[in-house]
ROPA-123757 format. One line per field, with one value per residue (C-alpha): residue in one letter; residue number from 1; x, y, z. Coordinates in Angstrom, 3 decimals, padded with zeros to 6 digits. Example, Ala and Ser with C-alpha at 12.3 -4.5 7.8 and 13.67 -1.06 7.14 Angstrom:
2
r: c(A, S) $
k: c(1, 2) $
c1: c(012.300, 013.670) $
c2: c(-004.500, -001.060) $
c3: c(007.800, 007.140) $
% end
This chain:
216
r: c(M, P, I, G, D, A, K, G, V, V, L, G, S, N, V, V, L, A, V, G, A, H, P, D, D, I, E, L, G, C, G, G, T, I, R, A, A, V, V, A, G, K, K, V, V, A, V, F, L, T, R, G, E, K, S, G, D, P, S, Q, R, S, L, E, S, K, R, A, L, A, V, L, G, V, T, D, V, Y, F, G, E, F, P, D, T, E, I, P, N, S, S, K, V, I, D, F, L, E, D, F, H, N, K, T, K, P, E, T, V, L, T, H, T, I, H, D, L, H, Q, D, H, R, Q, V, A, W, H, S, L, S, A, F, R, N, A, S, R, L, L, A, Y, E, S, P, R, V, T, G, A, F, N, P, A, Y, F, V, D, I, S, G, H, V, T, H, K, F, E, A, L, K, C, H, L, T, Q, N, Q, K, R, Y, L, A, Y, E, S, M, V, N, L, S, S, F, R, G, S, Q, V, G, L, G, A, A, E, A, F, E, V, V, R, Y, V, E, T, A, L, H) $
k: c(1, 2, 3, 4, 5, 6, 7, 8, 9, 10, 11, 12, 13, 14, 15, 16, 17, 18, 19, 20, 21, 22, 23, 24, 25, 26, 27, 28, 29, 30, 31, 32, 33, 34, 35, 36, 37, 38, 39, 40, 41, 42, 43, 44, 45, 46, 47, 48, 49, 50, 51, 52, 53, 54, 55, 56, 57, 58, 59, 60, 61, 62, 63, 64, 65, 66, 67, 68, 69, 70, 71, 72, 73, 74, 75, 76, 77, 78, 79, 80, 81, 82, 83, 84, 85, 86, 87, 88, 89, 90, 91, 92, 93, 94, 95, 96, 97, 98, 99, 100, 101, 102, 103, 104, 105, 106, 107, 108, 109, 110, 111, 112, 113, 114, 115, 116, 117, 118, 119, 120, 121, 122, 123, 124, 125, 126, 127, 128, 129, 130, 131, 132, 133, 134, 135, 136, 137, 138, 139, 140, 141, 142, 143, 144, 145, 146, 147, 148, 149, 150, 151, 152, 153, 154, 155, 156, 157, 158, 159, 160, 161, 162, 163, 164, 165, 166, 167, 168, 169, 170, 171, 172, 173, 174, 175, 176, 177, 178, 179, 180, 181, 182, 183, 184, 185, 186, 187, 188, 189, 190, 191, 192, 193, 194, 195, 196, 197, 198, 199, 200, 201, 202, 203, 204, 205, 206, 207, 208, 209, 210, 211, 212, 213, 214, 215, 216) $
c1: c(-010.829, -012.734, -011.352, -011.563, -013.289, -013.197, -016.253, -015.747, -012.358, -011.431, -011.940, -009.927, -007.034, -004.815, -004.741, -001.802, -002.840, -000.167, -000.594, 001.254, 000.920, 001.776, 001.982, 005.352, 005.690, 004.471, 006.541, 009.672, 009.188, 007.857, 007.620, 009.762, 007.792, 004.546, 005.862, 006.975, 003.515, 001.792, 004.081, 003.224, -000.471, -001.527, -003.871, -002.401, -004.554, -002.776, -004.144, -002.717, -004.007, -003.142, -002.618, 000.738, -000.339, 002.567, 005.000, 003.071, -000.306, -002.405, -004.154, -000.843, 000.764, -002.173, -001.954, 001.776, 001.233, -001.483, 000.857, 003.735, 001.665, 000.348, 003.981, 004.162, 000.909, -001.385, -004.667, -006.610, -005.397, -007.265, -006.700, -007.961, -008.505, -006.415, -004.158, -000.570, 001.912, -001.037, -002.545, -004.491, -004.326, -007.940, -010.263, -011.260, -007.886, -008.214, -011.731, -010.553, -007.792, -009.842, -012.542, -010.027, -008.915, -012.493, -013.394, -010.274, -009.450, -005.755, -003.310, -000.583, -000.558, 002.451, 002.642, 005.012, 007.324, 006.978, 010.750, 010.493, 011.295, 008.249, 005.238, 002.759, 004.669, 004.649, 000.943, 000.116, 002.342, 000.718, -002.806, -001.982, -001.417, -005.048, -006.633, -004.915, -005.054, -006.754, -004.312, -002.383, 000.638, 001.597, 004.966, 006.520, 008.671, 011.372, 011.369, 014.290, 013.531, 013.735, 015.718, 018.503, 015.897, 014.503, 015.352, 014.243, 013.891, 011.907, 013.410, 011.892, 014.031, 013.496, 016.496, 014.271, 012.160, 014.633, 014.030, 010.270, 010.707, 012.850, 010.473, 007.720, 009.749, 010.422, 006.676, 006.963, 008.006, 007.026, 009.422, 012.374, 014.621, 014.571, 017.698, 015.956, 014.151, 017.434, 018.461, 021.665, 019.808, 017.299, 019.914, 022.309, 019.646, 018.293, 021.826, 022.669, 019.534, 020.217, 023.780, 022.464, 020.705, 022.748, 020.605, 021.364, 018.664, 016.037, 013.492, 013.493, 010.615, 010.071, 007.775, 004.894, 002.961, 003.357, 001.060, 001.842, -000.748, 001.835, 005.516, 006.271) $
c2: c(-013.292, -013.394, -015.937, -016.087, -012.837, -009.111, -008.831, -006.560, -005.170, -001.649, 001.117, 004.216, 005.822, 005.255, 001.523, -000.525, -003.783, -006.500, -009.582, -012.893, -016.285, -018.279, -017.806, -016.100, -014.389, -011.033, -011.194, -012.033, -009.584, -006.522, -007.241, -004.259, -001.958, -003.164, -002.487, 000.999, 001.642, 000.548, 002.747, 005.642, 005.127, 003.288, 000.314, -002.782, -005.520, -008.789, -011.229, -014.669, -016.633, -020.078, -021.680, -023.197, -026.809, -028.116, -027.104, -028.137, -028.354, -025.541, -024.697, -024.401, -022.368, -019.957, -019.581, -018.912, -016.066, -014.550, -014.668, -013.249, -010.386, -009.649, -009.099, -006.478, -004.874, -006.341, -007.960, -007.903, -011.155, -013.083, -016.332, -017.529, -021.172, -021.483, -024.566, -024.197, -024.450, -024.384, -020.913, -020.864, -018.485, -017.574, -014.618, -016.052, -015.005, -011.535, -011.176, -012.319, -009.716, -006.963, -007.426, -006.549, -003.484, -002.310, -002.905, -001.461, 001.360, 001.225, 004.040, 001.462, -002.180, -004.428, -007.622, -010.124, -009.300, -011.074, -011.681, -014.744, -018.434, -019.666, -020.162, -019.061, -015.841, -015.087, -015.837, -013.490, -010.820, -011.074, -011.197, -008.168, -006.113, -006.671, -006.752, -003.538, -001.702, 001.217, 001.339, 004.587, 002.914, -000.650, -001.881, -005.331, -006.863, -009.490, -013.069, -015.486, -016.745, -013.510, -013.622, -011.294, -009.254, -007.896, -004.195, -002.174, 001.584, 002.188, 001.591, 001.735, 002.420, -000.448, 000.328, 000.590, -002.451, -005.278, -006.813, -006.858, -008.442, -011.242, -011.824, -012.213, -014.669, -016.766, -017.429, -019.746, -022.773, -025.283, -023.576, -022.951, -025.334, -023.006, -020.919, -017.802, -017.489, -017.384, -014.164, -013.923, -014.155, -011.497, -009.121, -009.588, -008.757, -005.760, -004.495, -004.911, -003.079, -000.378, 000.060, 000.726, 003.875, 004.974, 003.398, 000.936, -001.473, -001.343, -003.326, -002.910, -002.760, -002.524, 000.336, -000.965, 002.290, 005.262, 008.256, 011.379, 014.153, 016.813, 017.099, 017.582) $
c3: c(008.849, 005.564, 003.106, -000.664, -001.601, -000.986, 001.258, 004.207, 003.229, 004.171, 001.607, 000.857, -000.983, 002.072, 001.285, 000.030, -001.655, -001.567, -003.772, -003.625, -005.240, -002.103, 001.656, 002.377, -001.039, 000.249, 003.422, 001.439, -001.403, 000.369, 004.098, 005.035, 002.757, 004.285, 007.773, 006.710, 005.256, 008.465, 010.560, 008.235, 009.005, 005.880, 005.786, 004.144, 002.631, 001.740, -000.837, -001.611, -004.580, -003.178, 000.209, -000.764, -000.476, -002.562, 000.189, 003.275, 004.944, 003.412, 006.678, 008.486, 005.730, 005.675, 009.447, 009.232, 006.790, 008.952, 011.933, 009.893, 008.565, 012.045, 013.094, 010.347, 011.508, 008.839, 009.872, 006.598, 005.006, 002.310, 000.422, -002.923, -003.712, -006.867, -007.110, -005.986, -008.915, -011.327, -011.135, -014.394, -017.299, -016.734, -016.439, -013.051, -011.668, -013.156, -011.770, -008.330, -008.226, -009.832, -007.221, -004.502, -006.422, -006.897, -003.256, -001.612, -004.068, -003.113, -003.699, -004.405, -005.513, -004.844, -006.888, -008.508, -011.388, -014.721, -014.567, -012.342, -012.807, -010.857, -013.093, -010.403, -009.836, -013.555, -013.846, -010.994, -012.529, -015.961, -014.513, -012.372, -015.522, -016.473, -013.023, -011.905, -015.225, -013.473, -010.550, -010.287, -008.737, -009.623, -008.363, -008.847, -006.098, -006.356, -005.123, -004.648, -008.153, -010.150, -013.381, -014.452, -016.315, -013.035, -013.265, -010.226, -010.375, -007.171, -003.727, -000.244, 002.814, 005.265, 007.484, 010.541, 009.703, 009.039, 012.477, 011.964, 008.544, 009.929, 012.841, 010.242, 008.177, 011.290, 011.526, 008.512, 010.545, 007.855, 005.429, 007.744, 005.816, 002.814, 002.559, 001.285, 004.629, 006.534, 008.236, 006.211, 002.909, 003.887, 005.300, 002.389, -000.181, 001.712, 002.270, -001.411, -002.531, 000.016, -001.212, -004.713, -003.516, -000.517, 002.195, 004.959, 003.787, 001.066, -000.920, -004.686, -007.154, -010.866, -011.800, -013.884, -013.481, -011.209, -011.523, -009.526, -009.479, -008.669, -007.902, -004.219) $
% end
């Protein structure tokens, strides 16, 4: 699997580009949505900016995310080499992310929200505004560290994908002591988000930008 740049990634408007600061961020924030996209025939490309070295062996953590995403049907997984907990406020980060947007031409980008207590999550969220300024659809997912300002207005039905999401989260063996990876935490949140919109289970997103060419 290519590491660190966008060489060889798949092209096309049927692509969903998912961005995370650390291994497990994407699986936690939008794992059910990713699975739903794959089932619907879309190609998902996952990009992590770090290898999560502050919370374990970076090689192992990267491998865990690749295994987790494979459970969800995603095989295009890439990692940057930015330092964990210290993603810089730098044009290098913007260029890194923008390169993936230019190469994949995604129909939708999923990224962090700016309303998050983790500094890496906020940096990725802010950089995403610049890097994906030409994206037609830019949605921000929640993490276990979102603040009360997180205000979702876009929901994805993951009722049929909760099992896949948990199977993916179980791949993160080095992080299994963290409560937010527990089945109860994942189910409770998805059930709560689902109850807000009349679904059995859902993932929630803030809408940064959403362009529709025509009403259906």
